[in-house]
Backbone as CSV, one residue per row, in Angstrom:
resi,resn,N_x,N_y,N_z,CA_x,CA_y,CA_z,C_x,C_y,C_z
1,MET,-30.967,-4.283,98.174,-31.917,-3.392,98.821,-32.154,-3.861,100.255
2,SER,-32.145,-2.922,101.153,-32.410,-3.276,102.544,-33.918,-3.426,102.752
3,GLN,-34.278,-4.022,103.857,-35.700,-4.215,104.169,-36.406,-2.868,104.304
4,GLU,-35.725,-1.881,104.855,-36.304,-0.542,105.000,-36.597,0.070,103.626
5,GLU,-35.665,-0.088,102.686,-35.878,0.429,101.330,-37.030,-0.291,100.638
6,ILE,-37.127,-1.574,100.850,-38.219,-2.355,100.265,-39.555,-1.886,100.827
7,ASN,-39.617,-1.690,102.140,-40.862,-1.216,102.766,-41.238,0.170,102.267
8,ASP,-40.236,1.049,102.118,-40.487,2.401,101.616,-41.024,2.350,100.187
9,LEU,-40.415,1.524,99.357,-40.870,1.376,97.975,-42.290,0.831,97.927
10,ARG,-42.582,-0.159,98.744,-43.918,-0.743,98.802,-44.962,0.306,99.204
11,GLU,-44.641,1.123,100.197,-45.552,2.184,100.640,-45.805,3.199,99.530
12,ARG,-44.746,3.584,98.815,-44.900,4.557,97.731,-45.726,3.992,96.587
13,ILE,-45.547,2.710,96.274,-46.331,2.071,95.212,-47.801,2.019,95.613
14,CYS,-48.084,1.622,96.849,-49.471,1.550,97.322,-50.128,2.926,97.297
15,LEU,-49.408,3.952,97.732,-49.947,5.313,97.714,-50.238,5.755,96.283
16,GLY,-49.330,5.454,95.364,-49.533,5.809,93.959,-50.746,5.109,93.367
17,LEU,-50.938,3.840,93.714,-52.111,3.106,93.225,-53.404,3.687,93.790
18,GLN,-53.391,4.070,95.054,-54.571,4.682,95.659,-54.908,6.013,94.982
19,GLN,-53.882,6.805,94.714,-54.104,8.088,94.056,-54.628,7.891,92.642
20,ALA,-54.097,6.914,91.918,-54.551,6.634,90.556,-56.005,6.159,90.553
21,GLU,-56.362,5.322,91.521,-57.741,4.846,91.615,-58.697,6.012,91.878
22,GLU,-58.325,6.895,92.779,-59.189,8.033,93.085,-59.335,8.959,91.875
23,ARG,-58.242,9.212,91.167,-58.319,10.059,89.960,-59.220,9.426,88.911
24,MET,-59.092,8.113,88.720,-59.923,7.403,87.751,-61.392,7.494,88.135
25,LEU,-61.694,7.311,89.414,-63.089,7.384,89.861,-63.646,8.800,89.716
26,ARG,-62.835,9.811,90.030,-63.303,11.193,89.866,-63.616,11.492,88.404
27,GLU,-62.759,11.053,87.504,-62.979,11.289,86.073,-64.226,10.558,85.585
28,LYS,-64.397,9.322,85.988,-65.574,8.555,85.583,-66.846,9.144,86.189
29,ALA,-66.775,9.630,87.418,-67.938,10.229,88.070,-68.371,11.496,87.338
30,LEU,-67.420,12.253,86.825,-67.754,13.464,86.066,-68.607,13.146,84.843
31,HIS,-68.381,11.977,84.269,-69.093,11.573,83.061,-70.218,10.584,83.355
32,ASN,-70.541,10.440,84.643,-71.606,9.539,85.081,-71.394,8.120,84.543
33,SER,-70.154,7.654,84.584,-69.797,6.336,84.071,-69.858,5.286,85.179
34,THR,-69.739,4.040,84.766,-69.709,2.937,85.710,-68.324,2.294,85.695
35,VAL,-68.091,1.479,86.722,-66.846,0.742,86.855,-67.215,-0.730,87.023
36,VAL,-66.548,-1.581,86.266,-66.783,-3.020,86.364,-65.674,-3.613,87.211
37,THR,-66.054,-4.413,88.201,-65.087,-5.006,89.112,-65.538,-6.407,89.490
38,MET,-64.651,-7.143,90.117,-65.009,-8.468,90.605,-65.165,-8.380,92.111
39,ASN,-66.282,-8.870,92.627,-66.576,-8.800,94.042,-67.116,-10.149,94.478
40,GLY,-66.390,-10.831,95.331,-66.830,-12.134,95.809,-66.920,-13.177,94.711
41,GLY,-66.054,-13.077,93.712,-66.059,-14.034,92.619,-67.084,-13.745,91.548
42,GLN,-67.838,-12.661,91.701,-68.846,-12.286,90.712,-68.489,-10.941,90.100
43,ILE,-68.763,-10.807,88.814,-68.519,-9.540,88.126,-69.663,-8.596,88.460
44,LYS,-69.317,-7.396,88.922,-70.306,-6.395,89.332,-70.037,-5.086,88.595
45,GLU,-71.078,-4.327,88.378,-70.971,-2.997,87.774,-71.503,-1.991,88.784
46,TYR,-70.680,-0.998,89.098,-71.033,0.011,90.093,-70.923,1.400,89.473
47,SER,-71.722,2.301,89.965,-71.611,3.703,89.595,-70.288,4.242,90.145
48,ALA,-69.568,4.993,89.339,-68.304,5.582,89.805,-68.564,6.538,90.960
49,ARG,-69.676,7.220,90.929,-70.021,8.140,92.027,-70.198,7.378,93.337
50,TYR,-70.854,6.221,93.271,-71.041,5.395,94.456,-69.689,4.950,95.014
51,LEU,-68.809,4.452,94.142,-67.505,3.969,94.594,-66.648,5.108,95.143
52,LEU,-66.761,6.285,94.552,-66.006,7.439,95.043,-66.484,7.834,96.439
53,ARG,-67.801,7.843,96.650,-68.337,8.137,97.988,-67.864,7.088,98.997
54,LYS,-67.888,5.826,98.580,-67.454,4.741,99.451,-65.969,4.876,99.789
55,LEU,-65.157,5.230,98.810,-63.725,5.430,99.030,-63.489,6.575,100.009
56,LYS,-64.202,7.665,99.828,-64.042,8.841,100.702,-64.468,8.536,102.125
57,SER,-65.515,7.727,102.296,-66.005,7.421,103.646,-65.039,6.502,104.392
58,ASN,-64.227,5.729,103.649,-63.254,4.848,104.295,-62.005,5.600,104.719
59,ASN,-61.769,6.774,104.185,-60.563,7.554,104.533,-60.889,8.468,105.626
């Protein structure tokens, strides 16, 4: 694989992960669910709606 192919594959994987994360957050937000994540070495629980708003504001 050339470096260009590797970079293209990496970009497609990152885009797919971003899309999957957004779909998961939208589904959880519909059901007013929370998401558990690690932030700064501590386990945190956030509202999916909050994380979805935060994701949208960063784009």
